[in-house]
Phi, psi and omega in degrees: 000141180287127182239009179236158177298169188274020185302317181297325180292323176295321179293337180275347184300317179302319180296316180292331181287313184285325181274346180060039178204157179228055181274172177298318181297320180294315180296319180290334179296338176301314179291327176298316178295317180294328179296323177295315177299320180300318179296321177296319179296318178300316179301312183293322179294316178300318179293324179289320181286331181223079185300332182285351183288137178298142184297325179294323178292319178299320177295318179298316180296320181292327177293318178299316181292333175295337179272357178310120193307318182292328178280314184296317184297315184279358171296331184262003179239172184257070174246169183276356190296314182293315179297319180298311180298316181300315182290322178294318179291323176297319176300315182294320179298316178296325178293319177297331178272004177068022176263083191284331178293314177297324178300313181294323179294316176295325176297321178297318178295321179298321178291327178290336176280315178212123190295331180290352178293350176301329178294319180286333172298315179295321179297314180296321177298319178297315178295325177295318177297316179300314179295318181298312180297318181296314180296315180297318181292320178296319178298316179297317180295320178295319178297317180295318180295319179295320179297317180294322178295319178297318178298321180294316181295318181293334182270355185294320186261010183294313183212115183295330181291332180256016184298314181297319180297316182288328178296318177297319179296317180295320177296322179295319179296315180297319178296319178298319178297317180297319179293323177297320179299315181293326180291325182276340180225083186297151175271185186291344179279349180283169181281162181297315184293325177292324176296313181298315180299315180298316181295319179297316181296313180293320179297325179295321178290335181254020190302321182286322176296317179295321180296320179291315184290321186251015175302321178302326177294320179296319178297318179296318179297318179294321178296319179293319178298320177296321177297316180298319178296317181293319183280340182085357181185163173283343185278139173248157176075234184285081184295327182291336180265348182231041179291146178293124184227148179283078185263073184295332179297335179301323180294326177288319178300318181299314183297317182290317178298317180295319178294325177294321178286347173240036186307318180298341179269308190277329182251055180237162179297321182295321179289321176298320178293322178297315177296323179296316178298318178298322180292322185282348180299319179220075192303310182299313181294316180294324177297316178296319180295315179297320178296318179297314180297319180295317179297315178297321179296317176301317180297315181293319178296320181292320188259342187228040170258114187255130174255094182294144179305324178295323178298319183282339188255334188261100183273014173278337187261141180298326177301334176302317183279325177295323178293314183287318188270339184236293188297317184247022180297326179212156183300334183272345188299316182299330179279329178293338179278347184302314177303324176293321177299314181297315178299319183298312179292322178299319180292316179299310182294324179297315181292316180295321183294340179289333186237350182236155174293152183299325181291329175294316179298318178298316179298320178296315180298316181294321178295315178299317180295318182295329179280319191269320186299319181287356185269113184284336185266132177281106178228114183295338180291342174291345183273354190298310184295309177299328178295317180296318176298322180295305188288329178292325184266001176282341180056051177283120183243003179278113183298326180298319178297318179294322177298317180295318177294321177298319177296317178299313181296317181296319179297316179294320180296319177298315180299312183293326179288322176297316179296320181291316187275323191244003177234053177288162178210172183237151171260136179293328185269359183212131180287160177104166181270136176251148182225153179282130176222173177293000000 
């Protein structure tokens, strides 16, 4: 049963119109075309986020990400994942270019492809607000600093006898201005609460500008809220099989799967050393925090691990075997994985915090949680969009790491394609050929 909006079918109409056919191959070619666009978008986003990066390296990174197994596999099938990712990345690219009207329009199309993309619309809007506030504040600080410098220069020749005195006064004014700038726009070394406080204060002063610039996002959010009220739920189709459930374990599965797909980054000596140094900075507090997080994680795994009927019954999907052979192999197995879950999230947050503001990292975590926790079914393809946001913003520049990830992705892709093409099987209760997929 169809459980997503008809956006992908609308995107397929041009192909069926020009080719004058509506075959499986034609419909699947839509995702092939979108996958190419997606790689171009990844390249452009990487260049915008890291302008100093060589163009060949940006191309190389985008090719590696095109091989990401969950994205690559569904490029050849007719699912919404490739279209969803492409539209979300296009929306984000337009936001980075400060074209907020186009961003909101692409966000609307992304929601029509998959309704949960409304969360990523909100995330992109949040990042847009953060960038907007930062640019405005920097411009204001530069103007203030320039004004103080001009005042200082003009006062230099007024009286030679008081020159030293005025220079000290001018330096004090300039230093005060610089300190005010830092107070209003904290750097990455500042605390999370000071960042939030600063953003709220600056946003309040820019409230009318923000309302005009980001009004299209508000309109989209209100339209989506009206749809949810009219539909009675965010779920389409089989509502009884896709009810919103507090599946907190899903967030842990995502972190571990993402770290495995970035194994050369997260499971390396340098990353372990980085986490150790971070832990030792404030040992008593960090020890208490880690213990608290671990206890909460055990509690969430114990009470909010959902085994959806589809997961238990559909042996075409790899999560079926991961659940039976690993997660649920023994009553203790799910608890033995908790330290890995904690390490995975600690590693992800540690890497992001090195290059992003803490409030951005918080927004990313909340967006990922909002998308994944209500989902009762374990589907690794749901992890694609948060994974792309993660890896793009990690600013990994070590070519050896990218080569290793490319080798990992290629090996997994070969395995999944061999299983799909050459290991078909049959169900006794249903005619037709069944194949292994993600």
